[in-house]
C-alpha positions as a Python dict, from the first residue, in 0.01 Angstrom:
ca = {
    (1, 'X'): (0, 0, 0),
    (2, 'X'): (-68, -346, 128),
    (3, 'X'): (38, -609, -116),
    (4, 'X'): (-87, -914, 109),
    (5, 'X'): (-307, -1128, -113),
    (6, 'X'): (-660, -1223, 11),
    (7, 'X'): (-723, -1589, 70),
    (8, 'X'): (-938, -1604, -236),
    (9, 'X'): (-630, -1470, -444),
    (10, 'X'): (-401, -1709, -283),
    (11, 'X'): (-639, -2013, -382),
    (12, 'X'): (-677, -1876, -728),
    (13, 'X'): (-287, -1849, -784),
    (14, 'X'): (-242, -2209, -646),
    (15, 'X'): (-531, -2317, -911),
    (16, 'X'): (-376, -2140, -1186),
    (17, 'X'): (-41, -2318, -1112),
    (18, 'X'): (-197, -2657, -1102),
    (19, 'X'): (-381, -2601, -1403),
    (20, 'X'): (-77, -2474, -1620),
    (21, 'X'): (157, -2730, -1475),
    (22, 'X'): (-79, -3002, -1583),
    (23, 'X'): (-240, -2880, -1908),
    (24, 'X'): (12, -2652, -2072),
    (25, 'X'): (373, -2691, -1951),
    (26, 'X'): (421, -3032, -2090),
    (27, 'X'): (333, -2926, -2426),
    (28, 'X'): (576, -2637, -2431),
    (29, 'X'): (905, -2786, -2545),
    (30, 'X'): (772, -2964, -2870),
    (31, 'X'): (595, -2635, -2985),
    (32, 'X'): (893, -2413, -2883),
    (33, 'X'): (1137, -2638, -3089),
    (34, 'X'): (897, -2612, -3403),
    (35, 'X'): (819, -2243, -3325),
    (36, 'X'): (441, -2327, -3355),
    (37, 'X'): (155, -2134, -3191),
    (38, 'X'): (1, -2381, -2949),
    (39, 'X'): (-378, -2323, -3049),
    (40, 'X'): (-492, -2579, -2798),
    (41, 'X'): (-314, -2445, -2500),
    (42, 'X'): (-434, -2085, -2603),
    (43, 'X'): (-799, -2237, -2589),
    (44, 'X'): (-721, -2385, -2262),
    (45, 'X'): (-650, -2034, -2110),
    (46, 'X'): (-991, -1932, -2239),
    (47, 'X'): (-1168, -2233, -2103),
    (48, 'X'): (-1002, -2173, -1754),
    (49, 'X'): (-1102, -1787, -1773),
    (50, 'X'): (-776, -1623, -1801),
    (51, 'X'): (-811, -1474, -2156),
    (52, 'X'): (-1098, -1257, -2028),
    (53, 'X'): (-1030, -1242, -1645),
    (54, 'X'): (-1077, -873, -1616),
    (55, 'X'): (-1389, -843, -1844),
    (56, 'X'): (-1731, -799, -1697),
    (57, 'X'): (-1928, -1117, -1653),
    (58, 'X'): (-2187, -1039, -1916),
    (59, 'X'): (-1906, -1035, -2170),
    (60, 'X'): (-1747, -1356, -2067),
    (61, 'X'): (-1508, -1247, -1793),
    (62, 'X'): (-1498, -1266, -1428),
    (63, 'X'): (-1468, -877, -1347),
    (64, 'X'): (-1143, -936, -1181),
    (65, 'X'): (-925, -671, -1053),
    (66, 'X'): (-590, -578, -1199),
    (67, 'X'): (-396, -735, -906),
    (68, 'X'): (-577, -1066, -958),
    (69, 'X'): (-503, -1035, -1333),
    (70, 'X'): (-136, -991, -1260),
    (71, 'X'): (-134, -1293, -1016),
    (72, 'X'): (-265, -1495, -1306),
    (73, 'X'): (18, -1390, -1539),
    (74, 'X'): (290, -1461, -1280),
    (75, 'X'): (137, -1797, -1193),
    (76, 'X'): (161, -1900, -1568),
    (77, 'X'): (526, -1800, -1562),
    (78, 'X'): (597, -2000, -1236),
    (79, 'X'): (429, -2320, -1366),
    (80, 'X'): (681, -2310, -1673),
    (81, 'X'): (454, -2182, -1947),
    (82, 'X'): (683, -2019, -2217),
    (83, 'X'): (724, -1668, -2284),
    (84, 'X'): (569, -1694, -2649),
    (85, 'X'): (231, -1818, -2518),
    (86, 'X'): (209, -1567, -2252),
    (87, 'X'): (329, -1280, -2484),
    (88, 'X'): (39, -1407, -2730),
    (89, 'X'): (-200, -1400, -2427),
    (90, 'X'): (-93, -1044, -2322),
    (91, 'X'): (-129, -895, -2684),
    (92, 'X'): (-454, -1060, -2731),
    (93, 'X'): (-612, -959, -2398),
    (94, 'X'): (-467, -637, -2305),
    (95, 'X'): (-347, -470, -2615),
    (96, 'X'): (-637, -574, -2838),
    (97, 'X'): (-950, -676, -2618),
    (98, 'X'): (-892, -431, -2338),
    (99, 'X'): (-882, -130, -2583),
    (100, 'X'): (-1230, -247, -2721),
    (101, 'X'): (-1350, -301, -2365),
    (102, 'X'): (-1229, 43, -2259),
    (103, 'X'): (-1313, 256, -2559),
    (104, 'X'): (-1529, 68, -2793),
    (105, 'X'): (-1904, 95, -2829),
    (106, 'X'): (-2151, -142, -2668),
    (107, 'X'): (-2215, -294, -2995),
    (108, 'X'): (-1830, -365, -3052),
    (109, 'X'): (-1796, -498, -2698),
    (110, 'X'): (-2094, -741, -2750),
    (111, 'X'): (-1950, -866, -3093),
    (112, 'X'): (-1595, -911, -3001),
    (113, 'X'): (-1523, -979, -2647),
    (114, 'X'): (-1719, -1297, -2572),
    (115, 'X'): (-1512, -1472, -2840),
    (116, 'X'): (-1191, -1315, -2755),
    (117, 'X'): (-1257, -1429, -2381),
    (118, 'X'): (-1290, -1784, -2491),
    (119, 'X'): (-1005, -1799, -2726),
    (120, 'X'): (-1223, -1876, -3028),
    (121, 'X'): (-1095, -1571, -3182),
    (122, 'X'): (-743, -1430, -3151),
    (123, 'X'): (-677, -1067, -3132),
    (124, 'X'): (-363, -849, -3212),
    (125, 'X'): (-270, -479, -3204),
    (126, 'X'): (-129, -297, -3501),
    (127, 'X'): (85, -9, -3381),
    (128, 'X'): (457, -56, -3469),
    (129, 'X'): (548, 23, -3832),
    (130, 'X'): (880, -48, -4033),
    (131, 'X'): (969, 308, -3970),
    (132, 'X'): (788, 379, -3650),
    (133, 'X'): (878, 173, -3341),
    (134, 'X'): (964, 379, -3026),
    (135, 'X'): (864, 677, -3217),
    (136, 'X'): (495, 602, -3231),
    (137, 'X'): (406, 941, -3369),
    (138, 'X'): (589, 885, -3676),
    (139, 'X'): (347, 637, -3808),
    (140, 'X'): (253, 674, -4183),
    (141, 'X'): (-54, 426, -4196),
    (142, 'X'): (-350, 651, -4297),
    (143, 'X'): (-719, 609, -4273),
    (144, 'X'): (-914, 829, -4518),
    (145, 'X'): (-1278, 864, -4468),
    (146, 'X'): (-1474, 821, -4789),
    (147, 'X'): (-1859, 790, -4824),
    (148, 'X'): (-1936, 665, -4455),
    (149, 'X'): (-1631, 443, -4465),
    (150, 'X'): (-1253, 459, -4371),
    (151, 'X'): (-1002, 327, -4635),
    (152, 'X'): (-671, 226, -4474),
    (153, 'X'): (-321, 229, -4632),
    (154, 'X'): (-9, 115, -4470),
    (155, 'X'): (209, -153, -4318),
    (156, 'X'): (258, -267, -3970),
    (157, 'X'): (558, -443, -3843),
    (158, 'X'): (651, -692, -3551),
    (159, 'X'): (287, -759, -3471),
    (160, 'X'): (237, -1030, -3208),
    (161, 'X'): (-32, -1266, -3306),
    (162, 'X'): (-39, -1116, -3660),
    (163, 'X'): (-37, -1447, -3852),
    (164, 'X'): (-337, -1597, -3653),
    (165, 'X'): (-534, -1304, -3551),
    (166, 'X'): (-918, -1302, -3640),
    (167, 'X'): (-931, -925, -3504),
    (168, 'X'): (-691, -658, -3506),
    (169, 'X'): (-706, -310, -3337),
    (170, 'X'): (-529, -94, -3573),
    (171, 'X'): (-391, 261, -3526),
    (172, 'X'): (-379, 498, -3826),
    (173, 'X'): (-349, 866, -3896),
    (174, 'X'): (-674, 1038, -3976),
    (175, 'X'): (-599, 1404, -3902),
    (176, 'X'): (-353, 1650, -4095),
    (177, 'X'): (-165, 1945, -3965),
    (178, 'X'): (-179, 1838, -3594),
    (179, 'X'): (107, 1788, -3361),
    (180, 'X'): (285, 1467, -3450),
    (181, 'X'): (101, 1281, -3154),
    (182, 'X'): (-246, 1419, -3274),
    (183, 'X'): (-457, 1289, -3532),
    (184, 'X'): (-422, 925, -3471),
    (185, 'X'): (-720, 705, -3454),
    (186, 'X'): (-787, 340, -3369),
    (187, 'X'): (-998, 97, -3568),
    (188, 'X'): (-1106, -287, -3537),
    (189, 'X'): (-1034, -465, -3844),
    (190, 'X'): (-1156, -820, -3916),
    (191, 'X'): (-951, -1102, -4091),
    (192, 'X'): (-1073, -1132, -4428),
    (193, 'X'): (-1165, -773, -4485),
    (194, 'X'): (-1063, -703, -4857),
    (195, 'X'): (-729, -516, -4862),
    (196, 'X'): (-609, -668, -4529),
    (197, 'X'): (-333, -914, -4557),
    (198, 'X'): (-83, -1075, -4331),
    (199, 'X'): (297, -1060, -4449),
    (200, 'X'): (547, -1346, -4402),
    (201, 'X'): (580, -1502, -4033),
    (202, 'X'): (893, -1363, -3881),
    (203, 'X'): (1137, -1647, -3744),
    (204, 'X'): (1256, -1497, -3400),
    (205, 'X'): (1545, -1576, -3143),
    (206, 'X'): (1294, -1627, -2860),
    (207, 'X'): (923, -1630, -2776),
    (208, 'X'): (906, -1856, -3070),
    (209, 'X'): (565, -1982, -3012),
    (210, 'X'): (422, -1635, -3037),
    (211, 'X'): (363, -1586, -3399),
    (212, 'X'): (462, -1254, -3545),
    (213, 'X'): (437, -1093, -3883),
    (214, 'X'): (347, -763, -4081),
    (215, 'X'): (-15, -659, -4135),
    (216, 'X'): (-58, -500, -4472),
    (217, 'X'): (-345, -257, -4573),
    (218, 'X'): (-403, -185, -4944),
    (219, 'X'): (-716, 19, -4981),
    (220, 'X'): (-871, -174, -4706),
    (221, 'X'): (-1229, -33, -4650),
    (222, 'X'): (-1395, -86, -4326),
    (223, 'X'): (-1737, 54, -4220),
    (224, 'X'): (-1738, 389, -4009),
    (225, 'X'): (-1878, 205, -3699),
    (226, 'X'): (-1526, 25, -3683),
    (227, 'X'): (-1385, 341, -3548),
    (228, 'X'): (-1314, 278, -3181),
    (229, 'X'): (-1393, 592, -2963),
    (230, 'X'): (-1343, 937, -3104),
    (231, 'X'): (-1147, 1017, -3410),
    (232, 'X'): (-799, 1157, -3315),
    (233, 'X'): (-803, 982, -2968),
    (234, 'X'): (-582, 701, -3077),
    (235, 'X'): (-262, 809, -2925),
    (236, 'X'): (-410, 840, -2591),
    (237, 'X'): (-560, 483, -2609),
    (238, 'X'): (-219, 348, -2709),
    (239, 'X'): (-68, 503, -2412),
    (240, 'X'): (-334, 363, -2191),
    (241, 'X'): (-201, 17, -2265),
    (242, 'X'): (132, 125, -2085),
    (243, 'X'): (-55, 34, -1767),
    (244, 'X'): (-94, -313, -1872),
    (245, 'X'): (236, -345, -2036),
    (246, 'X'): (406, -225, -1720),
    (247, 'X'): (215, -477, -1501),
    (248, 'X'): (4, -779, -1631),
    (249, 'X'): (233, -812, -1945),
    (250, 'X'): (559, -820, -1725),
    (251, 'X'): (404, -1057, -1460),
    (252, 'X'): (465, -1383, -1654),
    (253, 'X'): (826, -1296, -1692),
    (254, 'X'): (862, -1251, -1329),
    (255, 'X'): (705, -1568, -1266),
    (256, 'X'): (918, -1742, -1520),
    (257, 'X'): (1227, -1625, -1329),
    (258, 'X'): (1089, -1771, -1025),
    (259, 'X'): (1060, -2109, -1207),
    (260, 'X'): (1413, -2082, -1341),
    (261, 'X'): (1540, -2009, -987),
    (262, 'X'): (1372, -2328, -854),
    (263, 'X'): (1524, -2521, -1131),
    (264, 'X'): (1864, -2389, -1059),
    (265, 'X'): (1852, -2439, -700),
    (266, 'X'): (1751, -2801, -739),
    (267, 'X'): (2029, -2860, -999),
    (268, 'X'): (2278, -2685, -788),
    (269, 'X'): (2209, -2931, -490),
    (270, 'X'): (2215, -3230, -722),
    (271, 'X'): (2512, -3168, -931),
    (272, 'X'): (2841, -3260, -773),
    (273, 'X'): (3194, -3151, -846),
    (274, 'X'): (3503, -3187, -644),
    (275, 'X'): (3315, -3425, -417),
    (276, 'X'): (3039, -3188, -310),
    (277, 'X'): (2722, -3024, -439),
    (278, 'X'): (2792, -2700, -650),
    (279, 'X'): (2552, -2543, -415),
    (280, 'X'): (2829, -2521, -159),
    (281, 'X'): (3043, -2284, -367),
    (282, 'X'): (3014, -1914, -303),
    (283, 'X'): (3013, -1819, -667),
    (284, 'X'): (2696, -2036, -720),
    (285, 'X'): (2533, -1912, -394),
    (286, 'X'): (2560, -1551, -524),
    (287, 'X'): (2407, -1637, -859),
    (288, 'X'): (2114, -1782, -688),
    (289, 'X'): (2087, -1492, -440),
    (290, 'X'): (2107, -1253, -738),
    (291, 'X'): (1801, -1426, -895),
    (292, 'X'): (1609, -1399, -581),
    (293, 'X'): (1691, -1026, -544),
    (294, 'X'): (1567, -948, -904),
    (295, 'X'): (1247, -1152, -853),
    (296, 'X'): (1146, -973, -532),
    (297, 'X'): (1231, -621, -679),
    (298, 'X'): (1058, -695, -1014),
    (299, 'X'): (746, -828, -835),
    (300, 'X'): (697, -526, -624),
    (301, 'X'): (732, -287, -912),
    (302, 'X'): (466, -477, -1123),
    (303, 'X'): (224, -513, -819),
    (304, 'X'): (260, -147, -733),
    (305, 'X'): (139, -44, -1077),
    (306, 'X'): (-147, -290, -1061),
    (307, 'X'): (-251, -183, -716),
    (308, 'X'): (-242, 183, -837),
    (309, 'X'): (-451, 97, -1127),
    (310, 'X'): (-710, -64, -898),
    (311, 'X'): (-717, 235, -662),
    (312, 'X'): (-811, 442, -952),
    (313, 'X'): (-471, 646, -930),
    (314, 'X'): (-346, 829, -1239),
    (315, 'X'): (-75, 624, -1400),
    (316, 'X'): (273, 748, -1288),
    (317, 'X'): (471, 719, -1621),
    (318, 'X'): (782, 733, -1398),
    (319, 'X'): (711, 433, -1207),
    (320, 'X'): (594, 253, -1520),
    (321, 'X'): (917, 346, -1707),
    (322, 'X'): (1109, 224, -1405),
    (323, 'X'): (952, -115, -1389),
    (324, 'X'): (971, -176, -1766),
    (325, 'X'): (1352, -85, -1762),
    (326, 'X'): (1432, -274, -1450),
    (327, 'X'): (1275, -597, -1578),
    (328, 'X'): (1399, -555, -1911),
    (329, 'X'): (1779, -480, -1824),
    (330, 'X'): (1822, -648, -1491),
    (331, 'X'): (1673, -977, -1592),
    (332, 'X'): (1946, -1052, -1842),
    (333, 'X'): (2208, -1103, -1568),
    (334, 'X'): (2006, -1359, -1376),
    (335, 'X'): (1879, -1537, -1689),
    (336, 'X'): (2241, -1551, -1806),
    (337, 'X'): (2345, -1670, -1456),
    (338, 'X'): (2108, -1966, -1468),
    (339, 'X'): (2262, -2094, -1795),
    (340, 'X'): (2605, -2062, -1663),
    (341, 'X'): (2528, -2238, -1341),
    (342, 'X'): (2383, -2524, -1543),
    (343, 'X'): (2717, -2550, -1746),
    (344, 'X'): (2703, -2745, -2080),
    (345, 'X'): (2334, -2858, -1993),
    (346, 'X'): (2240, -2499, -1966),
    (347, 'X'): (2329, -2470, -2337),
    (348, 'X'): (2091, -2754, -2427),
    (349, 'X'): (1716, -2715, -2521),
    (350, 'X'): (1623, -3005, -2277),
    (351, 'X'): (1689, -2761, -1988),
    (352, 'X'): (1428, -2475, -1964),
    (353, 'X'): (1693, -2220, -1856),
    (354, 'X'): (1814, -2213, -2237),
    (355, 'X'): (1460, -2111, -2345),
    (356, 'X'): (1423, -1860, -2071),
    (357, 'X'): (1761, -1703, -2175),
    (358, 'X'): (1667, -1663, -2532),
    (359, 'X'): (1313, -1524, -2433),
    (360, 'X'): (1450, -1281, -2189),
    (361, 'X'): (1631, -1085, -2470),
    (362, 'X'): (1309, -949, -2588),
    (363, 'X'): (1235, -777, -2259),
    (364, 'X'): (1463, -458, -2321),
    (365, 'X'): (1329, -425, -2676),
    (366, 'X'): (958, -499, -2691),
    (367, 'X'): (707, -261, -2561),
    (368, 'X'): (921, 37, -2565),
    (369, 'X'): (1312, -19, -2541),
    (370, 'X'): (1528, 50, -2234),
    (371, 'X'): (1674, 350, -2422),
    (372, 'X'): (1319, 506, -2444),
    (373, 'X'): (1251, 426, -2074),
    (374, 'X'): (1550, 623, -1982),
    (375, 'X'): (1454, 912, -2186),
    (376, 'X'): (1110, 903, -2022),
    (377, 'X'): (1254, 866, -1672),
    (378, 'X'): (1509, 1153, -1714),
    (379, 'X'): (1244, 1386, -1880),
    (380, 'X'): (1016, 1336, -1587),
    (381, 'X'): (1281, 1382, -1339),
}
């Protein structure tokens, strides 16, 4: 594996950092304090081409490979874009739009992807339920076929972009009597469909600019043509998103840690105690070293998965679980060290390390908990 970037990729990375530093990062603090979804910044991501980067050109994208897509995510984090906006971007592009791209009909792709690529429409994925989180196969939402339509009943929980989504990819059980992972199908549901409503927006510790809510389906009737792919193939579709969840969705978090490292190193040189910069103290040096070690290891894991996907290699669930676990669990130490290094200032919102610390707490929980990753690793061993 050669992870050396091409000159074109290096230029693109620098362009993304300059764009995000100029257009998005200055807006982060105010929106994060209020817990508001930054619609303007989201649309700017669409204008720049990031929301549909890997889509075909005829559908509004740039036909970029997975490594380039990961580069874009890492660059957003390194520019100081908050974890809320990048989480919304990830759920929109990889969990919702890519499912339509990979498994949808030509008509579904033409209808949804161009508007998702620009950010005119926001997408979400409805998979998790109040009683079915890591145990996806325990989902209770059902889709019953009636007279050429499907009728959905059930509730989805913790849905990123739920309050603002125009389009939802929703998973529901269509079969009976199959094994627990079978009989699950995927559907595309438009906002405004009778019987489809959004629950109360959830107030979270971190990633506060990423809106989250329940999705509620009460005799929600959708046309038969809203089925994505084959009936009963939904579980495999959901598992395919792991490829993105373990690479492109992790990339902004890795880039954000690099942003925090630069802030911490600069602060350590400027802050003086006992007559010298705190960067001279061994304890501070070790904290900075630990941050750098985490960044390099996490980056290698993310890019390895992206490279394998570009090469057409089958996803190695062991490597994917290791990447998710490592970024989720091992990031908590460096994030905490950054706050401690800043002292009292690190506890204040004006210093970005405080936001990063709160955002980092989602990493061992969302997209499959660390405990689930350990179960997968031990099973595959």
